[in-house]
N, C-alpha and C positions, 0 to 999 in steps of 0.2 A: 375786254381784251387787255393783255398785260400792259401794252403801251399806255392805255388811258389810265390805268391804275397808277403807273409810275409817274405819269405827267401830273396827276392830281397830288401825289406826294411832293413832287418838286415845286409845284405852284404854292402849296400850303407852306412849305419851308421858306420859299422866296418872298412871299407876300405877308409874312407874319408882321403885324404892326410893332411887336415888341422886339423883333429881331434886329440886333445892332450889327448887321452883316458887314458894314464897311469899317466898323471899329477895329476888327481884327484882320483887315485885308492884308494879304501878303505883299501888296504893292506899296504899302506904307504911305508916305506923304504924297505919292503920285497917284493914289487911288482917286478916280474921278467920281466916286460914289454912284456909279452907273455901270452895271455888269456888261451892258451892250457896248459901252465905250472901251471897257477893259478887253473885250473880245476883239474889238477893232484894232486896239494897240497890238494885240497878239498876232492877228492876221495881217495887219498893215503897220509894221513897226515905225514907218515914217510919220504916222499920225500921232505917235506917242509924244508926251511933253519933252521939251529939250532937256538933255542930260538924264532922262529917266532910264532906269535899268531895263534890260530886255524883259518883256512880259512873257510869262510862262503859264502853262496849265498847272496851277498850284493852289487853286482856290475852290472850296466846296460850293460857295455861293455862285461863282461863275459856272460851275458844273451844272447846277440846277437850272440856271438861265439858259445855258447851252442846250441842255436836254429839251427844255420847253420850246426853244426856237427852232432847233434843227431835227429833232427826232422823227417827226411825221414825214418830213421830206426824205430823210435817209432811209427810213423804214419802207416807204413806198418804192424807192429805187431798188432796195434789196429784194422786195417782194417780186418786182419785175425780173430782176436778175436770177433769182432762185427758180422762177417758173420757166426760165429759158434753159435750165439744166435738164437735158433730156434724160428721163428715167428716174429723176429724184422723187417724183410724185409717188413712186411705188416702193421707196425704201422704208422698211419697217422701223429700224432704229437709226436715227441720225446721230452721228458722232461729230460734233462741230468743234473745230479749232479756230478761234477768232483772234487774230493779231490786231492789237490796238483796239480792243473791244469797246472801251469807253462806256457809254450808257447801254450798250448791247442792243443796238438797233437791228442786228441780224436775228437775234432771239425774238425781238418784237415782230419781225417780219415772218418768221416761221410760225409763231403763235397766231398771227393774223390769218395766214394762209390756212392753217388748221381750222380756225374758227369759220372761215369761209368755205371750208371743204374743198380747197383747191390742192391740198396735199394730204397724204394719208398716213403719216408716220404714227407709230404707237408710243414712242418714247424718244427723248433727246438726252444725250450726254454732252454737255456744253463745257468747253474749256476756254475761258477768256484770258488773254494775255494783255496786260497793260502795266507800264512801269509806274503809273500815277496812282498808287494805292490810296493815299490820303484824299486826293481830289474826288475820286468816284466812290469813296467808302459808303456814304449815305445811300446812294442809288443802288449800289451792289447789295447792300443789306436789305433794301426794299425789295429788290428782285428775288433774293433768296426767300424772303418771307411770303411773297405773293405768288411765286411760281406754282404751277400745277404739280401734282404728285408724280406725273410721268416725266418730269424734267429734273435731271441731276446736274448741278452746277458747281464748278470749281474755278476760282480765279487764281491766276499766277501773276505776282507783282514783281518778281525778281528776274533772274536770268532765264530768258526763254529757252536757252540752250539745254537746260535741265529737262524741260518738257520734251524738247526735240530728241534728246537722248533716249527718253522713255519710249517715244514713238519708234525710233530706230531699232530699239531692242524688242519691239513688238508687244510691249506692255499695254499700250493703248494706241490704236491707230484710227485717226479720223477718216470719215468718208465725205466730209464737207469742210473745206478750208476757206476762211474768209479773211481777206486783207482789207481792213476798214480804212480805206484811203491811205494806207501806209506808203505805197509807192508814189502816189501823187504828192504826198507831203514831203517825202524824201527829195523828190525832184524839184519841188518848189523851194525848200528850205536849206538844202545842203549844197554848198558850192561845188563839191566834188562830183555831184550828179547832174550838174547843169547841162553838160554835153552828152549825157546818156539818154538816148531817145526812149520813149515809153515802149515802143515795139521790141527793143532789146530786152527790157525787163520781162515782157510777156514771153519772149522766146526762152528766157532762162527758166521761167515758171513751167512752161510746157516741157522743157528738157528734163526737169526734176520729175514731173508727172510721168514721163515715159519710163522711168526706172521703177515706178511703184508697181506692185503686183496685184493691187486691188483697185477697183474703180473709185476715184476720188474726184469730187466736184470742187472746182476752184472758182472763187468769186473775188 
């Protein structure tokens, strides 16, 4: 399965004895020489060293570690969510729009479901949107090299509005849209969203969905 092939690549990069992965760490003098600690600083800023700058997703080494640590969990969650989409099992061509795609765990989930014969698509057109091009570069290159012939992949690293304009003009219309923890992250990290309940976000999504003329699955 694709997820295992990608994990193997990430592990090989991360565990290379000759890899001086912390020598070029974007966190500079505050680098703890431990990607797990770097992730903790990112998720829990109060744990970071005093006077350290805000930790961001800007490190390829952290991306490899993140993929190894979280991909199986997120893939299994998405497999469950996809199976709950009534009728998706019979869609012949899946057109996936993934916001905040990162290591593409939604693609891993679809690949695993196909391997287990729990879904019967014949092809996938995958459009992954993520602003962190440099962070995920290695993993996205691996995915493009290892993907099956029936999967067409394009990544968008700039303004997602350009892609949305294409969709609005009917040039490419997805039938599966995945928000990779986008709204939960917004609600956790953005002060302006603190008072906005999750059910309000969900209502907005369904309002948009009601205006669409084809059936689109939202996760």
